[in-house]
C-alpha positions in Angstrom: 280.8 156.5 47.1 278.2 153.9 46.7 278.0 153.3 50.4 277.3 157.0 51.0 274.3 157.0 48.6 272.8 153.9 50.3 272.9 155.6 53.7 271.2 158.7 52.4 268.3 156.7 50.9 267.8 154.7 54.1 267.6 157.9 56.1 265.0 159.4 53.8 262.8 156.3 54.0 262.8 156.4 57.8 261.8 160.1 57.8 258.9 159.4 55.4 257.7 156.4 57.5 257.7 158.5 60.7 255.7 161.2 59.0 252.9 158.8 58.1 252.9 157.5 61.7 252.2 160.8 63.1 249.4 161.3 60.5 247.7 157.9 61.6 247.8 158.7 65.2 245.9 161.9 64.5 242.9 160.1 62.7 239.5 160.3 64.5 237.4 157.1 65.2 234.0 156.6 63.7 231.1 155.4 66.0 228.3 153.1 64.8 224.8 152.8 66.5 221.7 150.7 65.7 218.0 151.3 66.3 216.1 149.3 67.3 217.9 146.5 69.2 216.6 142.9 68.5 215.2 143.0 65.0 212.3 140.8 63.9 211.6 139.8 60.4 209.8 142.5 58.4 210.8 145.3 60.7 212.9 148.4 59.7 216.3 149.0 61.3 218.5 152.2 61.2 222.3 152.2 61.4 223.9 155.6 62.3 227.7 156.4 61.7 229.3 159.6 63.2 232.9 161.0 63.5 233.1 163.5 66.3 230.7 166.4 65.7 232.1 167.4 62.4 229.5 167.3 59.6 232.1 167.4 56.8 232.4 163.7 56.7 230.8 161.3 54.3 230.6 157.6 55.2 231.2 154.2 53.7 229.3 151.1 54.9 230.8 147.7 55.2 229.1 144.3 55.8 230.9 141.1 56.6 234.0 141.8 54.4 236.4 144.7 54.0 235.9 144.7 50.3 232.1 144.7 50.4 230.7 148.2 50.4 227.0 148.3 51.2 225.1 150.3 48.7 221.5 151.4 48.3 218.8 149.0 47.1 215.0 148.5 47.2 215.0 147.8 50.9 218.3 149.5 51.8 218.6 153.4 51.9 221.7 155.5 52.7 221.0 159.1 53.8 223.9 161.1 55.1 225.2 159.3 58.1 222.3 156.7 58.3 221.7 153.3 56.6 218.0 152.2 56.7 217.0 148.6 56.0 213.3 148.1 55.5 211.4 144.8 55.8 214.4 143.1 57.3 215.0 139.6 56.3 217.2 136.8 57.2 219.6 137.8 54.4 220.2 141.2 56.1 221.9 139.5 59.1 225.6 140.1 59.4 228.5 142.2 60.8 228.3 145.9 60.0 230.8 148.8 60.5 231.5 152.2 58.8 234.3 154.7 58.1 234.3 158.5 57.5 235.9 160.3 54.5 236.6 164.0 53.7 238.8 166.1 51.5 240.8 167.9 54.2 243.3 166.2 56.3 242.9 163.8 57.8 241.1 162.5 54.8 239.7 159.3 56.6 238.7 158.3 60.0 239.4 155.1 61.7 236.9 152.2 61.2 233.9 152.3 63.6 233.0 149.6 66.1 231.4 146.4 64.8 227.6 145.7 65.2 226.0 142.3 64.5 222.6 142.5 63.0 220.4 139.6 63.9 216.9 139.1 62.4 214.6 136.9 64.5 211.6 135.2 63.0 208.1 136.4 64.0 206.2 134.2 66.5 204.3 131.4 64.8 200.6 131.1 64.9 198.9 127.7 64.6 195.2 126.6 64.6 193.9 123.5 66.4 190.4 122.1 66.2 188.3 120.0 68.4 186.9 117.6 67.5 189.4 116.6 64.9 188.8 114.8 61.7 185.6 114.5 59.9 182.8 116.5 61.5 179.2 115.7 61.6 176.4 118.0 61.0 175.1 119.5 64.2 178.4 119.2 66.1 179.9 122.1 67.9 183.4 122.8 66.9 186.1 124.7 68.9 189.1 126.2 67.2 192.1 127.6 69.0 194.9 130.0 67.8 198.1 129.2 69.5 201.1 131.6 69.2 204.4 130.4 70.6 205.7 133.6 72.3 204.1 136.4 74.3 200.5 136.4 75.7 199.1 139.9 75.0 197.9 139.0 71.5 194.8 140.0 69.7 193.8 137.1 67.5 192.7 137.7 64.0 190.7 134.8 62.3 190.4 134.4 58.5 188.2 132.1 56.4 190.1 131.8 53.3 191.6 135.2 52.7 188.7 137.0 54.3 188.7 138.4 57.7 186.3 136.4 59.9 186.7 137.9 63.4 189.1 139.5 65.9 189.2 138.6 69.5 191.4 138.7 72.5 190.5 135.0 73.3 192.4 132.4 71.5 189.4 130.0 71.1 186.4 130.4 69.0 183.4 128.1 68.8 181.4 127.6 65.7 178.9 125.0 64.3 180.2 122.3 62.2 178.1 123.4 59.2 180.5 126.4 58.6 183.0 124.5 56.6 186.0 126.2 55.0 189.7 127.0 55.3 190.5 128.5 58.7 193.6 130.4 59.7 194.7 132.9 62.3 197.4 135.5 63.2 198.3 137.6 66.2 198.8 141.4 66.6 200.1 143.3 69.6 201.2 146.8 70.6 204.7 145.9 71.6 207.4 144.3 69.5 207.0 142.0 67.8 203.7 143.6 66.7 202.7 140.7 64.4 202.9 137.0 64.4 203.2 134.9 61.4 199.9 133.9 59.9 199.0 130.2 60.5 198.5 127.7 57.7 195.0 126.9 56.6 193.0 124.3 58.6 190.3 122.8 56.5 187.0 121.9 58.2 185.0 119.1 56.6 181.4 118.2 57.5 179.3 115.1 56.8 175.6 114.7 57.2 175.4 111.1 58.7 175.5 110.1 62.4 178.6 107.9 63.2 178.5 104.4 64.6 180.7 102.5 67.1 181.9 98.9 67.4 182.4 97.0 70.7 184.9 94.2 71.1 186.6 92.3 74.0 189.9 90.6 74.5 188.0 87.7 76.2 184.5 86.3 75.8 184.5 83.3 78.2 186.4 84.2 81.4 187.0 82.9 84.9 186.3 84.8 88.0 189.3 87.0 88.9 190.3 87.4 85.3 191.0 90.8 83.7 188.7 91.7 80.8 189.2 94.7 78.5 186.3 96.1 76.3 187.2 98.3 73.3 184.8 100.8 71.6 185.9 102.0 68.2 184.6 105.2 66.6 185.3 106.5 63.1 187.1 109.6 64.2 189.2 110.8 67.2 188.3 113.1 70.0 185.4 111.1 71.6 184.5 110.2 75.1 183.1 106.7 75.6 180.0 105.7 77.5 179.6 102.1 78.7 176.3 100.3 79.4 175.4 96.9 80.9 172.1 95.0 80.8 170.0 98.0 79.4 170.6 100.7 76.8 168.4 103.2 78.6 170.2 102.8 81.8 172.7 105.1 83.3 176.2 104.4 82.0 178.3 102.1 84.1 181.2 104.4 83.5 182.6 107.0 81.1 186.2 106.9 79.8 188.3 109.4 77.9 189.9 106.4 76.1 188.3 103.8 73.9 188.8 100.9 76.3 187.2 99.9 79.6 188.9 97.3 81.8 187.2 95.0 84.4 190.2 94.2 86.6 188.9 91.2 88.6 185.6 90.0 87.3 183.1 88.1 89.3 180.1 86.0 88.2 177.9 89.0 88.6 180.0 90.9 86.0 178.7 88.6 83.3 176.1 89.8 80.8 175.5 92.1 77.8 177.5 95.2 77.3 177.1 98.2 74.9 179.0 101.4 74.2 178.6 104.7 72.4 180.8 107.8 72.0 180.1 111.5 72.5 182.0 114.8 72.1 181.4 118.5 72.2 179.4 120.8 74.5 176.5 120.1 74.2 177.5 116.5 73.7 177.1 115.0 70.3 176.5 111.2 70.5 177.3 108.4 68.1 174.9 105.5 67.6 175.0 102.6 70.2 177.2 99.6 69.4 175.9 96.1 69.0 175.7 94.2 72.3 178.6 92.0 73.4 178.0 89.0 75.8 180.6 88.2 78.5 180.3 84.8 80.2 181.9 84.6 83.7 182.3 81.3 85.5 184.0 80.3 88.7 187.7 79.8 88.2 188.7 76.1 88.4 190.9 75.2 91.3 194.2 73.3 91.0 194.8 70.8 93.7 198.3 69.6 94.2 199.0 66.3 96.0 202.0 64.3 96.8 201.9 60.6 95.8 202.4 59.0 98.3 201.1 61.8 100.5 204.1 62.0 102.8 205.1 65.3 104.2 208.6 64.1 105.1 210.6 62.8 102.2 214.1 61.3 102.5 217.0 61.5 100.1 216.9 59.1 97.1 213.2 58.4 97.5 210.8 58.8 94.5 208.2 61.5 94.7 205.3 62.1 92.3 203.3 65.3 92.5 199.9 65.4 90.8 197.9 68.5 89.8 194.2 68.0 89.4 191.9 70.7 88.1 188.6 70.7 90.0 185.7 72.4 88.2 187.6 72.7 85.0 185.2 70.9 82.7 187.0 69.0 80.0 190.5 67.7 80.4 192.3 69.8 77.7 194.5 71.3 80.3 198.2 71.9 80.3 200.2 72.4 83.5 202.7 74.7 85.0 204.9 73.9 88.0 206.4 76.3 90.4 209.0 75.9 93.2 209.3 78.7 95.7 207.1 80.9 93.3 209.7 80.4 90.5 208.5 78.7 87.3 210.3 75.3 86.9 208.2 73.7 84.2 206.3 76.1 81.9 204.5 73.5 79.8 203.5 70.0 80.6 200.6 68.0 79.0 200.6 65.5 81.9 199.2 66.3 85.3 202.1 64.5 87.1 205.6 65.8 88.0 207.9 63.0 89.0 211.2 63.5 90.8 213.4 60.4 91.1 215.5 60.3 93.1 215.1 63.4 95.3 218.0 65.3 96.9 218.3 68.1 99.4 218.2 70.6 96.5 214.6 69.5 95.7 213.3 70.8 99.0 211.0 73.7 98.7 207.4 74.9 98.4 205.7 73.5 95.3 202.5 74.8 93.5 200.9 74.1 90.1 198.2 75.7 87.9 196.3 74.6 84.8 196.6 76.4 81.5 194.0 76.3 78.7 194.7 78.8 75.9 194.7 82.2 77.5 192.9 81.0 80.7 194.4 79.8 83.9 193.1 77.9 86.9 193.7 79.0 90.4 197.1 78.3 91.6 197.1 75.3 94.0 197.9 75.6 97.6 201.6 75.1 98.3 202.9 71.7 99.3 206.1 71.7 101.2 208.6 69.1 100.2 211.2 68.5 102.9 214.1 66.3 101.9 216.0 64.8 104.8 218.9 62.5 105.3 218.3 58.7 105.2 216.6 58.1 108.5 217.7 55.6 111.2 214.9 54.2 113.2 215.1 53.9 117.0 214.4 50.5 118.5 213.2 50.1 122.0 212.5 46.9 123.9 210.1 46.7 126.8 210.9 45.1 129.2 214.6 44.9 128.7 215.0 42.1 131.3 213.1 39.0 130.5 210.4 37.5 132.8 209.9 34.0 131.5 206.3 33.6 130.2 205.6 37.3 129.9 205.4 39.0 126.5 208.1 41.4 125.3 207.4 44.3 122.9 209.8 45.6 120.3 209.0 49.1 119.1 210.6 50.7 116.0 210.2 54.5 115.6 211.2 56.4 112.4 211.0 60.2 112.2 207.8 61.2 113.9 206.6 63.3 111.0 206.9 60.5 108.4 204.3 57.9 107.6 203.6 54.9 105.4 206.3 52.6 106.7 206.4 48.8 107.0 208.8 47.4 109.5 211.2 44.5 109.4 212.5 42.8 112.6 215.8 40.9 113.1 217.8 39.2 115.8 221.5 39.5 115.4 223.8 36.4 115.2 227.5 36.1 114.7 228.5 36.8 111.1 227.4 34.1 108.7 227.9 34.1 105.0 224.6 34.0 103.2 222.7 35.9 105.8 221.9 39.6 105.6 224.8 41.4 107.2 226.1 44.9 107.8 228.8 46.3 105.6 231.4 45.9 108.3 230.4 42.2 108.8 230.3 42.8 112.5 227.2 40.6 112.7 224.5 39.0 110.6 220.7 39.6 110.8 218.3 36.7 111.2 214.7 37.6 110.4 212.1 37.0 113.0 209.0 35.0 112.0 206.5 37.2 110.3 209.2 39.8 110.4 207.5 42.4 108.1 204.7 44.2 109.8 202.6 47.3 109.1 202.6 48.1 112.8 205.6 49.7 114.4 205.7 47.1 117.2 206.5 43.4 117.4 205.6 41.2 120.3 207.4 38.0 121.5 204.7 35.9 123.2 205.6 34.2 125.4 209.2 35.3 125.7 211.7 32.7 126.9 215.4 32.2 127.3 215.9 31.6 123.6 214.6 35.1 122.8 217.5 36.8 124.6 220.0 38.7 122.5 220.4 41.7 120.3 217.6 43.0 118.0 217.6 45.3 115.1 214.8 46.9 113.0 214.5 48.9 109.8 211.6 50.3 107.8 210.7 50.6 104.2 208.0 52.2 102.1 207.1 53.0 98.5 207.3 51.1 95.3 210.1 50.3 94.7 210.7 50.0 98.4 212.9 52.7 100.0 214.6 51.4 103.1 215.9 53.3 106.2 219.1 52.5 107.8 219.2 49.7 110.4 218.5 50.7 113.9 221.2 50.5 116.6 221.0 47.1 118.2 219.1 46.8 121.4 219.4 44.0 124.0 216.9 41.7 125.6 218.5 40.1 128.7 217.5 37.4 131.1 218.8 37.2 134.7 217.7 33.5 135.0 220.3 30.8 134.9 220.4 28.9 131.6 220.7 25.1 131.2 223.8 25.2 128.9 225.9 27.9 130.5 225.8 30.3 133.5 227.6 33.5 134.2 229.1 33.5 137.7 230.4 36.6 139.4 232.6 37.0 142.5 231.9 38.7 144.8 228.4 37.5 144.2 226.6 40.8 144.3 225.4 43.4 141.8 227.2 46.4 143.4 231.0 46.8 143.8 233.3 49.3 145.2 235.7 51.1 142.8 239.3 49.8 142.7 238.2 46.4 144.0 238.8 43.1 142.2 236.0 41.4 140.3 235.9 38.0 138.7 233.5 36.6 136.1 233.4 33.2 134.5 231.2 31.3 132.0 230.4 28.0 133.7 229.6 25.5 131.0 227.3 22.5 131.5 227.5 19.3 129.5 229.3 19.6 126.2 228.7 23.3 125.7 231.7 25.0 124.0 232.6 28.1 122.1 231.3 30.6 124.7 232.9 34.0 125.3 232.3 36.7 127.9 230.6 39.9 126.6 229.7 43.2 128.2 227.7 46.3 127.3 228.9 49.5 128.9 228.8 53.2 128.1 231.5 52.4 125.5 229.2 50.0 123.7 229.5 46.2 123.2 232.9 44.6 124.0 233.7 40.9 123.5 236.2 38.8 125.2 238.2 39.6 128.3 240.5 42.1 126.4 243.5 43.7 128.0 242.0 47.1 128.5 239.4 45.9 130.9 240.5 42.5 132.3 242.8 39.5 132.2 241.9 35.9 131.5 243.0 32.9 133.5 241.4 29.7 132.4 237.7 30.4 132.0 237.7 33.3 134.5 238.0 36.9 133.6 239.4 39.1 136.3 239.1 42.9 136.5 241.8 43.6 139.0 241.1 47.2 139.5 237.4 47.9 138.7 236.3 51.4 137.8 233.0 53.1 137.2 233.5 52.5 133.4 233.2 48.8 134.1 229.5 49.3 135.1 227.2 47.5 132.7 225.6 44.3 131.7 227.7 41.1 131.4 226.8 37.8 129.8 228.2 34.8 128.0 227.5 34.4 124.2 228.1 31.3 122.1 229.2 31.2 118.5 225.7 30.4 117.4 224.2 33.4 119.1 222.9 31.8 122.3 223.0 33.9 125.5 223.6 33.0 129.1 222.0 34.7 132.0 223.0 38.4 132.2 224.2 40.3 135.2 223.8 44.0 135.7 226.9 45.2 137.5 227.4 48.6 139.1 230.9 49.8 140.1 230.3 52.8 142.3 232.8 55.5 143.4 230.8 56.3 146.5 231.4 55.1 150.1 228.3 52.9 150.4 227.0 49.9 148.4 224.2 47.4 148.8 225.0 43.8 148.4 222.0 42.2 146.7 221.3 39.0 144.8 222.8 38.7 141.3 220.2 36.3 140.0 216.4 36.5 140.3 214.8 35.0 143.4 211.9 32.6 143.6 208.9 33.1 145.9 209.4 31.7 149.4 213.2 32.0 149.0 215.1 33.7 151.8 217.4 36.7 151.0 219.7 38.8 153.0 220.6 42.4 151.9 223.8 43.9 153.3 224.8 47.5 153.5 228.6 47.9 153.2 230.9 50.9 153.9 234.1 50.8 151.9 236.5 51.3 154.8 235.1 48.6 157.2 233.9 45.1 157.0 232.2 45.2 160.4 228.5 45.6 160.8 227.1 49.1 160.6 223.8 50.6 161.4 221.9 51.1 158.2 218.5 52.2 156.9 216.9 50.1 154.1 214.6 51.5 151.4 212.4 49.9 148.9 211.2 52.1 145.9 212.3 55.1 147.9 210.3 54.3 151.1 212.0 53.4 154.3 211.2 49.8 155.3 213.6 48.9 158.1 216.4 50.1 160.4 219.1 47.5 161.2 222.0 47.8 163.6 223.8 44.9 162.0 223.8 46.4 158.5 221.8 43.4 157.2 218.2 42.9 156.4 216.7 39.4 155.9 213.5 38.6 154.2 212.9 35.0 155.2 210.2 34.3 152.7 210.2 36.6 149.6 207.0 37.1 147.6 206.3 39.0 144.4 205.5 42.1 146.5 209.1 42.2 147.5 210.2 42.9 144.0 211.5 46.4 143.4 214.4 48.9 143.8 216.4 48.7 147.0 218.9 51.1 148.5 220.5 51.5 151.8 221.7 54.6 153.7 224.5 54.7 156.2 223.9 57.8 158.4 226.6 60.5 157.8 228.4 58.2 155.3 226.2 58.2 152.3 223.7 56.2 150.3 224.1 53.2 148.0 223.0 53.1 144.3 219.7 51.4 143.6 219.6 47.7 142.9 216.7 45.9 141.4 215.6 42.6 143.0 213.6 40.3 140.8 211.2 37.7 142.3 209.8 34.9 140.2 206.4 33.6 140.9 206.2 29.8 141.6 204.5 28.1 138.7 201.2 26.4 139.6 202.6 22.9 139.0 205.2 23.3 141.8 202.5 23.1 144.6 201.5 19.5 143.7 204.0 17.9 146.2 202.6 20.0 149.0 199.1 19.0 148.2 200.1 15.3 148.1 201.7 15.7 151.5 198.6 17.3 152.9 196.4 14.5 151.6 198.8 11.8 152.9 198.8 13.5 156.3 195.1 13.6 156.5 194.8 10.0 155.4 197.2 8.8 158.1 195.4 10.9 160.7 192.1 9.4 159.6 193.5 5.9 159.8 194.7 6.5 163.3 191.4 8.0 164.3 189.5 4.9 163.0 191.9 2.6 165.0 191.3 4.5 168.2 187.5 4.5 167.7 187.7 0.7 167.2 189.7 0.3 170.3 187.2 2.4 172.2 184.3 0.4 170.9 185.9 -2.8 172.0 186.7 -1.4 175.4 183.1 -0.3 175.7 181.8 -3.7 175.0 184.2 -5.2 177.5 183.3 -2.7 180.3 179.6 -2.1 179.6 177.7 0.7 178.2 178.8 3.8 180.0 178.9 6.0 177.0 176.7 8.6 178.6 179.6 9.6 180.8 181.9 10.5 178.0 181.0 14.1 177.9 180.6 14.9 181.6 183.7 17.1 181.8 183.5 20.1 179.6 187.1 21.1 180.1 188.8 21.8 176.8 192.0 20.0 176.1 193.8 21.9 173.4 197.4 22.7 172.6 199.1 25.2 170.4 202.6 23.9 171.3 205.1 24.0 168.5 206.0 20.3 167.8 209.7 21.3 167.5 209.7 22.0 171.2 209.0 18.4 171.8 211.8 17.5 169.5 214.4 19.5 171.5 214.2 22.8 169.6 215.9 25.6 171.3 213.6 28.2 169.9 211.0 30.0 172.0 207.4 29.1 171.7 205.5 31.2 169.2 202.5 32.8 170.7 199.1 32.5 169.1 200.1 29.8 166.7 197.3 28.7 164.5 195.6 25.4 165.5 192.3 23.5 165.2 190.8 22.2 168.4 187.8 19.9 168.5 186.4 20.1 172.0 184.2 17.4 173.4 182.2 18.0 176.4 178.7 19.1 177.4 177.3 17.6 174.2 179.2 20.1 172.0 181.9 19.9 169.4 184.0 23.0 168.8 186.3 23.7 165.7 188.5 26.8 166.2 191.4 28.3 164.2 193.5 31.2 165.7 196.1 32.4 163.3 198.4 35.3 164.3 201.3 37.2 162.8 202.1 39.4 165.7 205.8 38.6 166.0 208.5 40.7 167.4 211.0 41.8 164.7 213.9 40.9 166.9 212.6 37.4 167.9 212.8 34.3 165.8 209.8 33.9 163.7 207.7 30.8 164.3 206.6 28.3 161.7 204.3 29.9 159.2 201.0 28.4 158.0 200.8 25.9 160.9 197.6 24.1 161.6 196.9 21.9 164.6 194.0 19.5 164.7 193.2 18.2 168.1 190.6 15.6 169.0 189.9 15.2 172.8 188.3 12.0 174.0 187.5 10.9 177.5 188.3 7.4 178.5 185.4 5.2 179.6 185.4 3.3 183.0 186.0 -0.4 182.5 184.9 -3.0 184.9 188.0 -4.9 184.1 191.0 -3.6 185.7 193.0 -3.0 182.6 195.3 -0.1 182.3 196.0 1.2 178.8 199.4 2.2 177.8 200.5 5.7 178.7 200.2 7.8 175.5 203.1 10.0 176.6 205.5 7.2 176.1 205.0 7.1 172.3 203.8 10.3 170.7 203.1 10.4 167.0 203.4 13.6 164.9 202.0 14.3 161.5 203.7 17.1 159.6 203.4 18.3 156.0 206.0 20.8 154.9 205.0 23.0 152.0 208.1 25.2 151.7 211.8 25.3 152.5 212.9 25.0 156.1 214.4 28.1 157.6 216.1 28.9 160.9 212.8 30.2 162.0 211.3 26.8 161.8 209.4 24.6 159.3 207.1 26.4 156.9 203.5 25.3 156.1 203.4 22.6 158.8 200.2 20.7 159.5 199.9 18.9 162.9 197.2 16.4 163.6 196.9 15.7 167.3 194.7 13.1 169.0 194.3 13.6 172.8 193.2 10.6 174.8 192.0 10.9 178.4 192.6 8.1 180.9 189.7 5.9 181.9 188.5 6.1 185.6 186.9 3.3 187.6 183.1 3.3 187.7 181.4 3.9 191.0 178.0 3.0 192.2 177.1 6.6 192.9 177.4 9.4 190.4 180.5 11.4 191.4 182.2 14.4 190.0 185.6 13.3 189.1 188.6 15.4 188.0 189.5 14.8 184.4 192.7 12.9 184.1 195.7 14.4 182.3 195.3 14.2 178.6 197.7 12.4 176.3 198.4 13.7 172.8 199.4 11.7 169.7 201.0 13.6 166.8 201.5 12.4 163.2 204.1 14.1 161.1 204.7 13.5 157.4 207.5 15.1 155.3 207.0 15.0 151.5 210.0 13.8 149.6 211.5 11.9 152.6 211.1 8.5 154.1 209.9 8.6 157.7 212.4 7.3 160.2 211.8 4.4 162.5 
């Protein structure tokens, strides 16, 4: 029973609910409209609510909340379907909607659409005045009314609350004596029609003329400085007029700001300056300022120098840079230092900047400048500091091969861009404790006499065998002294044989074929000991006959299989540093070599040069050259110079046609010392004395013969036939050589009352013939025998000839050298006849006298 009742109640509730739903769906909707759109403060707005076209509805107005019903007030009026809000204010802003009501069904409408009412503020008016601040009597003032929005305003001006004027131009101009409270507003035909009224702008006026004050940031300045002048007025809004030298002059310039800057002043910019200010149109001027004096002087110059003044600096040297201010007056300067335009020392009271020691990182371009308060000197010219590695000088020796008696020059060159060096000179000796030595103790250094020089050269005068050896130099400079590295050793060699030891080479020539055997030995003389063989090749200095380049047997070092790497200079060296003669050996890989003397020659020596082809030992046809000039062609492959002279010294090569050319070899010729000619002179004198003695004896014999036979002396010179001879005396001694044509001789010819003295030297020899004796002189005296009444027959002079010969040089296969022959020719006496007859001169007899210096004449 109870369940039946619940079901009935539920059914009734559903029916009631459905009835209400049908009623709601049938309610009309209210529509809300607003006029005008975009409301400004103070304007009137109308809201209209309507439900279809039925006028039987009344309306409720809602704002912001459902429970707030808008009602009528002083500014809000509800008439029928409209809500009017007058003088809209910010408080009227919000969300509005409405709803209709009536007595018949449906009794209410649906709520209208929502409208948001926004009230915008009116545009703001503001007044600006120019000039601003305190005004001066007589000034012209401009006032401007600015309204933030829109442009089609008419501007209304008020003084206090009184209308002053109305204009479409925003700016008005008035005299400054119309003081008061000024404000403005704008009005326009469109919305918004009014602007807000500006606040009051007071205009104050004074009767006195304003003044100006002129100042400067610098008074004493240097050329190139920047100077700023400032002109101060009592109020803003002025333009400034700047004058120099005279007040009544045209302004130097006019600025809108209160300052005037001289960017880079010169001396001509110095002097008195004034200023004054002006504003308005026409311009209203202030009084002139007091004058301001600006002194402009030439900017001092900073001069940077290196001490010492070396452009090239080496690592770990000491460098001092000095900054001097020229034209800076007193010395109250401080100093700034720059490297590569970057400040490295900003303040230094001393003018010197010392770097000790310097390193590579100190390299760069350095400048300096002086600072005195707010003034600066000119920046100095840049000084480039280049820091390099510790230098090693290069030693050169000229000449490298010693010519006894000549001078030898040692030259030591450091980096060509560096200066200020003093040079030390050393000769190397085997390592000795206590002497200056290299770190590896490979040798010690023995200073030369006066071994520190300011010049980069050192001269050995005169150079002798004791000067041969290795030399080293180094340089130093500064205080304390900074030293370079030691130079690489350089050699001074001598090719002359030495008294204590000599280097011998076999084969005895300077050039050798590759792969041939070569022997060298140090031949000691006397008690010399402790010598060892040394050589200098492209690999450097090597001592001893070590396994990689030779083998030792006794005192002889043998290079069994020579190679081009064995080319170099060889010598013997003692433990005390003495040197033997040196030999320059060339091992050539070519097909042709020139065999030439190993040791220097002496003038008047004989030498033979041989051109060798590596596959044959027989003679070959060769061309010989001296200093690049062809001097001889030989079919035997040999060229002999029988008597060498200094002019024969030079480079020799030979060329084998179609086979190749030898390397060059230098042939040295030593000049005979002046003292070595004394034996020759003695021989000549002795020869002349002997000849004179023989001549005196013959004259005595003739005198005695004359006394015995009578005076027939007037017949001595009846026969003018000349009796002379140019015969080589060696022919009379069984020489197999041919007679030399045109040998030089002296012939005294007696006859016809005349005496003749004649010398006919000649050097026209055939190259293929044996050369005759050189420097040969024959002296011949021809005498005719007197008739003797006594029948005495003198001995035949042919049976015992006498020769006189003086030899001034070595004998060669070509004959004696520098021979002097004195020949006395005697003619046989004929019997006197009563009548004068012409007789045939008898055959002359010759007497020769020969002397050889240094030998005892034979019997």
